[in-house]
C-alpha positions in Angstrom: -27.6 16.5 22.4 -26.0 14.5 25.1 -25.9 10.7 24.4 -27.1 11.0 20.8 -25.3 9.1 18.0 -25.9 8.8 14.3 -25.1 6.2 11.7 -24.3 7.2 8.2 -25.1 5.0 5.2 -25.5 5.0 1.5 -23.2 4.9 -1.5 -20.8 7.6 -0.3 -20.3 6.0 3.1 -19.7 2.6 1.4 -17.1 4.1 -1.0 -15.4 5.9 1.9 -15.2 2.6 3.9 -14.0 0.7 0.9 -11.2 3.2 0.2 -10.0 3.2 3.8 -10.1 -0.6 3.9 -8.1 -0.8 0.7 -5.5 1.7 2.0 -5.1 -0.2 5.3 -4.8 -3.6 3.5 -2.2 -2.2 1.1 -0.2 -0.6 3.9 -0.2 -4.0 5.8 -0.1 -6.7 3.1 2.6 -5.2 0.8 5.4 -4.8 3.4 4.6 -8.2 5.0 4.7 -9.9 1.6 8.0 -8.2 0.8 9.5 -9.1 4.1 8.5 -12.8 3.7 9.8 -13.0 0.2 13.1 -11.4 1.5 13.4 -14.0 4.3 12.7 -16.9 2.0 15.2 -15.6 -0.5 17.8 -15.1 2.2 17.3 -18.8 3.2 17.5 -20.0 -0.4 20.4 -17.9 -1.6 22.3 -17.6 1.7 23.0 -13.9 1.0 21.6 -10.6 1.9 22.5 -8.4 -1.1 20.9 -10.5 -3.8 17.5 -10.9 -2.0 17.5 -7.2 -1.3 18.1 -6.4 -5.0 15.4 -8.9 -6.0 12.9 -7.5 -3.5 13.8 -4.0 -4.8 13.1 -5.0 -8.4 9.7 -6.2 -7.3 8.9 -2.9 -5.6 10.1 -0.9 -8.5 8.4 -2.9 -11.1 5.1 -2.6 -9.0 5.4 1.1 -8.9 6.3 1.4 -12.6 3.3 -0.8 -13.5 1.0 1.3 -11.4 2.3 4.5 -13.0 2.1 3.2 -16.6 -1.4 1.7 -16.0 -2.6 5.0 -14.5 -1.3 6.9 -17.5 -2.8 4.5 -20.0 -6.2 4.2 -18.4 -6.5 7.9 -17.8 -5.2 9.3 -21.0 -5.8 6.5 -23.5 -9.0 4.9 -22.3 -10.4 8.1 -20.6 -11.2 6.4 -17.2 -11.5 8.9 -14.3 -10.8 6.4 -11.5 -10.3 2.8 -10.6 -11.4 0.4 -7.9 -9.3 0.9 -4.7 -8.5 -2.8 -4.6 -6.8 -2.9 -8.0 -3.3 -1.9 -6.7 -3.3 -4.7 -4.2 -4.4 -7.3 -6.7 -1.8 -6.0 -9.1 0.8 -6.4 -6.4 -0.3 -10.0 -5.7 -0.2 -11.0 -9.3 3.1 -9.3 -9.9 4.7 -11.1 -6.9 3.2 -14.4 -8.0 4.7 -14.0 -11.5 8.1 -13.0 -10.0 8.1 -15.9 -7.6 7.5 -18.4 -10.4 10.7 -16.9 -12.1 12.6 -17.3 -8.8 11.6 -20.9 -8.1 14.5 -22.7 -6.5 14.7 -25.3 -9.3 15.3 -22.6 -11.8 18.0 -20.6 -9.9 21.2 -20.4 -11.9 19.5 -21.9 -15.1 18.8 -20.0 -18.2 15.2 -19.8 -19.3 
């Protein structure tokens, strides 16, 4: 019919919207945060190699954490899925913990 439009609602539509929003947020926030961290570390350390390695460790530890958590929750606890926002929250907490370890007052000091 010409000029007709329809709106879809309900649980399935909400889940679809939530999933798409979480994917978009993850695709935007993760690279921006990594880039900002890299720039701050370049300014603090006055180097390019060390900040690149530090940012790479954040990315690799994030991916390893996601993989291990997925295995544990799926095979040990028997969960079939997770909330789409969990990876983004995990990334934010992981970066916050790493940033505390990199705090400028602690650079070059043993814990």
